[in-house]
C-alpha positions in Angstrom: -10.4 4.5 15.5 -10.9 8.0 13.9 -8.0 9.3 15.9 -5.8 6.7 14.1 -7.0 8.1 10.8 -6.1 11.6 12.0 -2.6 10.5 12.7 -2.2 8.7 9.4 0.1 10.9 7.3 -1.2 12.2 3.9 2.2 11.2 2.4 1.1 7.5 2.7 -2.6 7.8 2.3 -2.8 9.7 -1.0 -0.4 7.5 -3.0 -2.0 4.3 -1.8 -5.5 5.6 -2.6 -4.4 6.9 -6.0 -2.6 3.6 -6.9 -5.5 1.4 -5.9 -8.1 3.6 -7.6 -6.3 3.1 -11.0 -4.6 -0.3 -10.7 -4.5 -2.1 -13.0 -4.5 0.6 -15.6 -5.2 -1.7 -18.6 -7.6 -2.8 -19.9 -9.7 -1.0 -17.3 -9.1 0.0 -13.7 -10.7 -2.5 -11.3 -12.6 0.2 -9.4 -14.3 1.4 -12.7 -15.0 -2.2 -13.6 -16.5 -3.1 -10.2 -18.6 0.1 -10.1 -19.9 -0.7 -13.6 -20.8 -4.2 -12.4 -22.5 -2.8 -9.3 -24.6 -0.4 -11.4 -25.6 -3.3 -13.7 -26.5 -5.5 -10.7 -23.9 -8.1 -11.7 -21.6 -7.7 -8.7 -22.5 -11.0 -7.0 -19.4 -13.0 -6.6 -17.7 -12.5 -3.1 -14.3 -12.0 -4.7 -15.7 -9.1 -6.8 -17.2 -7.5 -3.7 -13.9 -7.9 -1.8 -12.1 -6.4 -4.8 -14.5 -3.4 -4.9 -13.8 -2.8 -1.2 -10.1 -3.2 -1.6 -9.9 -0.6 -4.3 -12.5 1.8 -2.8 -11.7 1.9 0.9 -8.5 4.1 0.6 -10.6 6.7 -1.3 -13.2 6.6 1.5 -10.4 7.1 4.0 -9.2 10.1 2.1 -12.7 11.6 2.0 -13.2 10.9 5.7 -9.9 12.4 6.6 -10.6 15.5 4.5 -14.1 15.8 6.1 -12.6 15.6 9.6 -10.0 18.2 8.9 -12.5 20.5 7.3 -14.8 20.2 10.3 -12.2 21.4 12.8 
């Protein structure tokens, strides 16, 4: 699976990660809202947990891909 991540081009991964990190821009990005709810202990609805994962996973993939490239 990590080999698939290595083959994933940056040209696709970075815009998707950036877009999902800030979408929707107003009134507050979902990622910021969900992280705030998580810190408050109010992230309990399954749809909110899914939404957090949806907006955070591309950023984790960017971090993992950077780490794998740095390790080589």
